TORNU-18588 format. One record per residue: residue number from 1; x, y negated, z negated of N, C-alpha, C in turn. Coordinates in nm, 3 decimals, always signed. Last residue first. Example, Ala and Ser with C-alpha at 12.3 -4.5 7.8 and 13.67 -1.06 7.14 Angstrom:
REM TORNU-18588
   pos       n.u       n.v       n.w      ca.u      ca.v      ca.w       c.u       c.v       c.w
     2    +1.285    +0.225    -0.708    +1.367    +0.106    -0.714    +1.290    -0.003    -0.787
     1    +1.319    +0.569    -0.780    +1.230    +0.450    -0.780    +1.320    +0.330    -0.780
//
This chain:
REM TORNU-18588
   pos       n.u       n.v       n.w      ca.u      ca.v      ca.w       c.u       c.v       c.w
   140    +0.651    +0.540    -0.703    +0.519    +0.556    -0.765    +0.511    +0.549    -0.966
   139    +0.811    +0.370    -0.453    +0.791    +0.491    -0.525    +0.679    +0.490    -0.594
   138    +1.053    +0.171    -0.296    +0.856    +0.332    -0.268    +0.939    +0.396    -0.349
   137    +1.122    -0.056    -0.115    +1.156    -0.034    -0.256    +0.981    +0.103    -0.257
   136    +1.386    -0.282    +0.069    +1.207    -0.225    +0.043    +1.167    -0.090    -0.025
   135    +1.484    -0.607    +0.170    +1.451    -0.464    +0.097    +1.322    -0.373    +0.094
   134    +1.684    -0.812    +0.317    +1.576    -0.780    +0.252    +1.561    -0.615    +0.231
   133    +2.025    -1.011    +0.382    +1.919    -0.841    +0.355    +1.771    -0.933    +0.275
   132    +2.351    -1.178    +0.435    +2.211    -1.184    +0.425    +2.112    -1.066    +0.476
   131    +2.698    -1.155    +0.325    +2.532    -1.079    +0.366    +2.435    -1.174    +0.361
   130    +2.999    -1.359    +0.380    +2.826    -1.313    +0.245    +2.761    -1.248    +0.342
   129    +3.297    -1.200    +0.452    +3.177    -1.272    +0.504    +3.012    -1.237    +0.405
   128    +3.527    -0.951    +0.358    +3.525    -1.140    +0.321    +3.346    -1.182    +0.392
   127    +3.452    -0.646    +0.312    +3.383    -0.711    +0.410    +3.331    -0.864    +0.326
   126    +3.606    -0.397    +0.194    +3.633    -0.527    +0.250    +3.580    -0.586    +0.333
   125    +3.319    -0.441    +0.009    +3.495    -0.468    -0.041    +3.543    -0.493    +0.062
   124    +3.039    -0.451    +0.188    +3.124    -0.403    +0.136    +3.262    -0.436    +0.082
   123    +2.765    -0.584    -0.098    +2.849    -0.589    +0.006    +2.969    -0.504    +0.089
   122    +2.461    -0.455    -0.293    +2.592    -0.477    -0.241    +2.680    -0.477    -0.136
   121    +2.202    -0.429    -0.500    +2.291    -0.434    -0.368    +2.377    -0.499    -0.397
   120    +2.033    -0.220    -0.730    +2.102    -0.327    -0.784    +2.265    -0.311    -0.550
   119    +1.747    -0.248    -0.911    +1.856    -0.201    -0.781    +1.961    -0.318    -0.745
   118    +1.395    -0.258    -1.147    +1.532    -0.353    -1.077    +1.672    -0.252    -1.022
   117    +1.236    -0.063    -1.211    +1.282    -0.186    -1.261    +1.320    -0.283    -1.155
   116    +1.405    +0.192    -1.252    +1.201    +0.179    -1.216    +1.200    -0.006    -1.215
   115    +1.719    +0.091    -1.236    +1.626    +0.191    -1.319    +1.556    +0.155    -1.206
   114    +1.858    +0.201    -1.035    +1.939    +0.073    -1.173    +1.878    +0.160    -1.233
   113    +2.039    +0.291    -0.759    +1.939    +0.267    -0.812    +2.077    +0.171    -0.932
   112    +2.234    +0.062    -0.485    +2.274    +0.200    -0.579    +2.136    +0.217    -0.634
   111    +2.333    -0.004    -0.108    +2.218    +0.009    -0.286    +2.274    +0.097    -0.397
   110    +2.520    -0.187    +0.116    +2.491    -0.102    -0.025    +2.399    -0.097    -0.061
   109    +2.685    -0.331    +0.410    +2.540    -0.352    +0.280    +2.473    -0.197    +0.248
   108    +2.821    -0.276    +0.551    +2.853    -0.374    +0.547    +2.797    -0.407    +0.399
   107    +2.677    -0.187    +0.817    +2.734    -0.056    +0.703    +2.821    -0.046    +0.572
   106    +2.525    -0.335    +0.940    +2.469    -0.245    +0.877    +2.545    -0.163    +0.799
   105    +2.585    -0.660    +1.017    +2.675    -0.562    +0.993    +2.583    -0.454    +0.838
   104    +2.425    -0.800    +1.274    +2.506    -0.639    +1.281    +2.547    -0.603    +1.166
   103    +2.168    -0.891    +0.990    +2.342    -0.940    +1.118    +2.326    -0.789    +1.133
   102    +2.011    -0.965    +0.787    +1.965    -1.008    +0.871    +2.058    -1.028    +0.984
   101    +2.029    -0.527    +0.666    +2.050    -0.734    +0.701    +1.974    -0.762    +0.817
   100    +1.793    -0.405    +0.597    +1.781    -0.442    +0.625    +1.817    -0.551    +0.674
    99    +1.749    -0.088    +0.263    +1.793    -0.246    +0.283    +1.774    -0.236    +0.460
    98    +1.490    +0.040    +0.094    +1.552    +0.069    +0.232    +1.671    -0.090    +0.232
    97    +1.506    +0.285    -0.108    +1.539    +0.188    -0.148    +1.635    +0.188    +0.067
    96    +1.295    +0.594    -0.320    +1.442    +0.532    -0.236    +1.373    +0.316    -0.214
    95    +1.169    +0.562    -0.507    +1.114    +0.746    -0.506    +1.289    +0.732    -0.408
    94    +1.114    +0.576    -0.866    +1.205    +0.472    -0.736    +1.234    +0.602    -0.689
    93    +0.877    +0.593    -1.137    +0.993    +0.659    -1.043    +0.970    +0.552    -0.850
    92    +0.641    +0.537    -1.326    +0.712    +0.652    -1.333    +0.817    +0.709    -1.266
    91    +0.650    +0.322    -1.251    +0.560    +0.354    -1.402    +0.636    +0.468    -1.406
    90    +0.793    +0.061    -1.125    +0.760    +0.140    -1.132    +0.739    +0.247    -1.252
    89    +0.719    -0.336    -1.255    +0.755    -0.208    -1.319    +0.769    -0.022    -1.181
    88    +0.665    -0.564    -0.972    +0.707    -0.482    -1.055    +0.738    -0.387    -1.137
    87    +0.930    -0.694    -0.840    +0.833    -0.756    -0.851    +0.690    -0.675    -1.028
    86    +1.230    -0.588    -0.917    +1.166    -0.607    -0.899    +0.978    -0.564    -0.911
    85    +1.615    -0.724    -0.880    +1.436    -0.739    -1.027    +1.300    -0.656    -0.880
    84    +1.895    -0.691    -0.827    +1.737    -0.750    -0.753    +1.618    -0.642    -0.906
    83    +2.152    -0.803    -0.912    +2.026    -0.749    -0.917    +1.952    -0.751    -0.843
    82    +2.473    -0.803    -0.658    +2.310    -0.916    -0.631    +2.206    -0.773    -0.729
    81    +2.795    -0.802    -0.567    +2.650    -0.780    -0.535    +2.589    -0.779    -0.637
    80    +3.085    -0.762    -0.387    +3.046    -0.834    -0.503    +2.871    -0.743    -0.456
    79    +3.216    -0.745    -0.190    +3.212    -0.603    -0.249    +3.102    -0.675    -0.366
    78    +3.327    -0.921    -0.085    +3.421    -0.837    -0.069    +3.296    -0.762    -0.161
    77    +3.005    -1.180    -0.077    +3.181    -1.142    +0.049    +3.195    -1.037    -0.095
    76    +2.691    -1.175    -0.210    +2.856    -1.226    -0.166    +2.917    -1.133    -0.110
    75    +2.428    -1.167    -0.077    +2.491    -1.122    -0.093    +2.604    -1.150    -0.086
    74    +2.053    -1.398    -0.052    +2.216    -1.333    -0.048    +2.269    -1.292    -0.075
    73    +1.782    -1.194    +0.087    +1.843    -1.164    -0.060    +2.004    -1.227    -0.009
    72    +1.478    -1.285    +0.174    +1.589    -1.262    +0.215    +1.678    -1.226    +0.048
    71    +1.301    -1.051    -0.063    +1.486    -1.101    +0.079    +1.370    -1.197    +0.103
    70    +1.154    -0.751    -0.085    +1.181    -0.952    -0.142    +1.241    -0.902    -0.025
    69    +0.842    -0.534    -0.168    +0.953    -0.559    -0.055    +1.007    -0.693    -0.157
    68    +0.704    -0.136    -0.246    +0.748    -0.350    -0.328    +0.807    -0.406    -0.162
    67    +0.446    +0.025    -0.342    +0.514    -0.078    -0.242    +0.558    -0.175    -0.220
    66    +0.385    +0.350    -0.429    +0.324    +0.161    -0.429    +0.470    +0.148    -0.323
    65    +0.111    +0.559    -0.504    +0.184    +0.530    -0.460    +0.273    +0.382    -0.477
    64    -0.070    +0.656    -0.602    -0.051    +0.602    -0.746    +0.100    +0.563    -0.633
    63    -0.333    +0.621    -0.449    -0.262    +0.784    -0.418    -0.194    +0.741    -0.507
    62    -0.355    +0.385    -0.389    -0.519    +0.394    -0.452    -0.417    +0.584    -0.511
    61    -0.066    +0.192    -0.395    -0.209    +0.211    -0.283    -0.267    +0.263    -0.424
    60    -0.036    -0.151    -0.427    -0.052    -0.055    -0.478    -0.123    +0.019    -0.447
    59    +0.221    -0.349    -0.311    +0.141    -0.267    -0.305    +0.121    -0.207    -0.314
    58    +0.410    -0.682    -0.421    +0.454    -0.586    -0.375    +0.178    -0.489    -0.279
    57    +0.711    -0.905    -0.297    +0.533    -0.854    -0.363    +0.569    -0.737    -0.374
    56    +0.816    -1.173    -0.197    +0.855    -1.128    -0.271    +0.769    -0.988    -0.346
    55    +0.725    -1.329    -0.074    +0.788    -1.240    -0.037    +0.837    -1.208    -0.096
    54    +0.339    -1.167    -0.164    +0.405    -1.260    -0.129    +0.507    -1.277    -0.078
    53    +0.087    -1.035    -0.154    +0.121    -1.059    -0.081    +0.201    -1.142    -0.017
    52    +0.061    -0.804    -0.474    +0.079    -0.970    -0.484    +0.132    -0.989    -0.330
    51    -0.192    -0.630    -0.581    -0.027    -0.613    -0.510    -0.040    -0.763    -0.481
    50    -0.458    -0.316    -0.611    -0.350    -0.392    -0.725    -0.197    -0.476    -0.609
    49    -0.602    -0.094    -0.560    -0.537    -0.129    -0.485    -0.447    -0.279    -0.460
    48    -0.778    -0.097    -0.774    -0.625    +0.051    -0.768    -0.527    +0.038    -0.604
    47    -0.943    -0.154    -0.823    -0.785    -0.235    -0.869    -0.634    -0.079    -0.882
    46    -1.146    -0.097    -0.720    -1.076    -0.227    -0.685    -0.908    -0.216    -0.719
    45    -1.171    +0.267    -0.661    -1.183    +0.112    -0.705    -1.121    -0.009    -0.715
    44    -1.472    +0.347    -0.556    -1.373    +0.326    -0.441    -1.314    +0.216    -0.593
    43    -1.645    +0.544    -0.643    -1.505    +0.646    -0.576    -1.403    +0.508    -0.549
    42    -1.821    +0.430    -0.799    -1.807    +0.543    -0.857    -1.641    +0.563    -0.824
    41    -1.895    +0.232    -0.565    -1.834    +0.193    -0.653    -1.803    +0.277    -0.795
    40    -1.999    +0.347    -0.381    -1.856    +0.334    -0.353    -1.844    +0.283    -0.531
    39    -2.232    +0.657    -0.590    -2.210    +0.469    -0.513    -2.058    +0.533    -0.496
    38    -2.282    +0.985    -0.469    -2.195    +0.912    -0.544    -2.184    +0.770    -0.500
    37    -2.388    +1.176    -0.213    -2.472    +1.172    -0.404    -2.336    +1.056    -0.457
    36    -2.191    +1.244    -0.112    -2.151    +1.313    -0.111    -2.307    +1.308    -0.309
    35    -2.200    +0.833    -0.035    -2.179    +0.985    -0.004    -2.149    +1.127    -0.061
    34    -2.435    +0.578    -0.033    -2.346    +0.658    -0.102    -2.335    +0.756    +0.028
    33    -2.680    +0.499    +0.101    -2.566    +0.388    +0.065    -2.471    +0.516    -0.011
    32    -2.849    +0.690    +0.228    -2.757    +0.614    +0.317    -2.646    +0.529    +0.266
    31    -2.908    +0.970    +0.091    -2.915    +0.820    +0.058    -2.758    +0.793    +0.137
    30    -3.134    +1.165    +0.112    -3.162    +1.109    +0.198    -3.025    +0.997    +0.203
    29    -3.168    +1.231    -0.126    -3.106    +1.381    -0.077    -3.121    +1.281    +0.067
    28    -3.316    +1.160    -0.314    -3.434    +1.183    -0.215    -3.327    +1.269    -0.088
    27    -3.183    +1.099    -0.539    -3.284    +1.192    -0.534    -3.297    +1.296    -0.421
    26    -3.222    +0.762    -0.504    -3.169    +0.895    -0.545    -3.285    +0.955    -0.570
    25    -3.352    +0.705    -0.160    -3.292    +0.675    -0.343    -3.243    +0.752    -0.455
    24    -3.543    +0.670    +0.076    -3.390    +0.637    +0.030    -3.423    +0.622    -0.068
    23    -3.839    +0.638    +0.141    -3.756    +0.788    +0.089    -3.617    +0.779    +0.078
    22    -3.873    +0.402    +0.278    -3.944    +0.432    +0.185    -3.910    +0.540    +0.162
    21    -3.611    +0.378    +0.428    -3.575    +0.274    +0.381    -3.709    +0.361    +0.279
    20    -3.714    +0.542    +0.712    -3.611    +0.546    +0.632    -3.634    +0.477    +0.544
    19    -3.864    +0.394    +0.784    -3.930    +0.520    +0.710    -3.834    +0.565    +0.621
    18    -3.794    +0.161    +0.894    -3.840    +0.190    +0.792    -3.849    +0.273    +0.725
    17    -3.589    +0.251    +1.116    -3.518    +0.255    +0.951    -3.634    +0.195    +0.917
    16    -3.826    +0.366    +1.222    -3.783    +0.468    +1.182    -3.645    +0.376    +1.067
    15    -3.940    +0.070    +1.348    -3.964    +0.140    +1.302    -3.971    +0.331    +1.171
    14    -3.684    +0.015    +1.466    -3.712    -0.098    +1.305    -3.832    +0.021    +1.256
    13    -3.707    +0.135    +1.695    -3.602    +0.134    +1.611    -3.616    +0.060    +1.417
    12    -4.003    +0.339    +1.786    -3.922    +0.238    +1.776    -3.794    +0.281    +1.695
    11    -4.006    +0.646    +1.919    -4.062    +0.584    +1.810    -3.987    +0.442    +1.786
    10    -3.991    +0.867    +2.051    -4.078    +0.769    +2.123    -4.095    +0.626    +2.049
     9    -4.000    +1.102    +1.925    -3.918    +1.116    +2.027    -3.967    +0.959    +2.052
     8    -4.215    +1.199    +1.740    -4.102    +1.097    +1.723    -3.986    +1.043    +1.763
     7    -4.417    +1.346    +1.831    -4.470    +1.237    +1.774    -4.326    +1.108    +1.749
     6    -4.196    +1.591    +1.915    -4.276    +1.492    +2.078    -4.314    +1.361    +1.987
     5    -4.033    +1.711    +1.786    -4.155    +1.686    +1.744    -4.153    +1.595    +1.808
     4    -3.775    +1.905    +1.922    -3.805    +1.723    +1.829    -3.926    +1.734    +1.889
     3    -3.749    +2.253    +1.912    -3.751    +2.134    +2.017    -3.837    +1.982    +1.902
     2    -3.478    +2.490    +1.773    -3.596    +2.456    +1.735    -3.610    +2.231    +1.862
     1    -3.436    +2.797    +1.878    -3.352    +2.695    +1.875    -3.466    +2.567    +1.852
//
């Protein structure tokens, strides 16, 4: 096992930092501001994380996954429906839509896919009361 050179054991942190700054640089093998030799600007793209954090908004993730949400949406009674237009169009596919009612009538609200830019929310045919709900859509 290698022993640490006694000359370096009691060096002040400031001295060590200054020594590192002297040798740090491209090609030094000690690029403290890079990961595997790449600067953060080459792998972290802010545009990959665009979003709109509003009541009806979205968040793009670097993997391509997009999460969108909205509400409250007022749904008329007796099976009437409302077309929901997503804040942005999913470029490839909608994976799932979640609907959360603002009251206990979970079985009285449904949804179905329409296309990559919208879906339809509706109340049950026998539901005599209009409902309010929030929605969440996940896609890519």
